[in-house]
N, C-alpha and C positions, 0 to 999 in steps of 0.2 A: 380240382375245382369242386366246390360244393354244388351238387346238381341233383335234381330229383331222379327217381328211378328211370330205367330205360323204357318204361311203358307209357310215359307221358307223350302227349302230342307236341310236336315242335313245328311252329309256323314262322317262316321268314317273310318280313315285309320287304318286297322287292324294290320299293322306292326309298331313296335316301331321306332321312329325317333331320330335323334341327337337333343337334346333339346337346343343346343346352337344357333340354327337357329332362326332368327328373322322374321319380316314381309316379306321381299324380299326373304329370303331363303325358307320360307314355300310356298310362292306363286310360286316360281320356281319349288319346289318339286311337287306341285299340277299339274302344267302344264306339266312337263317333265316325272314324274314317274307315277302319277295317271291319266294322260291324260284327265284332266278336266280344264275348264277355271276358274281361281280363281276370276274373276271379274264379275260373274253373280249374286252374292248375295247368292249363296250356302254357307252354313256353313260347314266348314271342321274341324273335331275334330282329334287331334293327341295324341298319348300316349307315355309315357316314357318307358324305358326298365324296371324300377322297378314297373311300374303300379300304382305309387302313385301320379303321376302328369299328367295333360293334358294341351294342348294348343288348342285354338280355333281361327280360322282365317276366316274372311268374309269380303266382300266388301259391304259397306253401301251406295254406290253411290257417295261418296265424298272422300273416302280413305279406305285403308285396316285397319281393326280392329283386334287386337290380344288380347286375354285374356289368362291368365295363372292361374291354380289352383293346389295347392298342398294339399293333405290330410295329417294331422299330425300323426294320429295313425292308419291308415287303408290304404287299397288300393282300387282303382276303380275296378269294375267288367268289364272286357274287353272281346270282342269276342276272339275266337282262333287266335293266332298269325300266320298270313300268308299274302302273298301279296294280295292287293286288297282293295276294299271299301265295306262298309256295310251301308245301310240307316237306320236311326232311325226316329221315329215320335217325335213330340215335347214332349209328355209326357215321352217317353223313355229317351230322352236327359235330361230332367229335373231331372229324377231319377238318371241317370249316374252322372250328375253334382253335385248332392247332396250326392254322394257316396253310393247310394242305388243300389240294383240289378235290373237293367233296364229290364232284361229278364222277370220279373214278371209283368210288366206294359203292359196292353192291352188297347189301345185307342178304344173308341167307334167309330163305323162307322158314319160319318157325312152324313145324308140324309135329303132331304127336307121333310117337314111334309106332311102327307097324306091329301088330300082334305077333308074338313069337309062339312057336309050338314046341 
């Protein structure tokens, strides 16, 4: 998948959306409902009511990019349905996108190496 670097912020909208929305509709939803700026490079992930589809929206610096994925014989593992946003790290997002249980993924803490003698 074409995806920005692993240093971007990934936010999941926990409430299902109308999947007829395109680029502009999702950007408007991010701005008005989620109260975030869709043009910062943050990746926004949206779910369908049936939990078998997701849409991704992000600004790459030159335009809005939207990706859509549908699982054929399973459903995605989503957080509880409620209003709001939830942050995922890059490893958790990769698991979600692959249809795996992202809750089982724990990323290692990135730290600078200790000084050597």
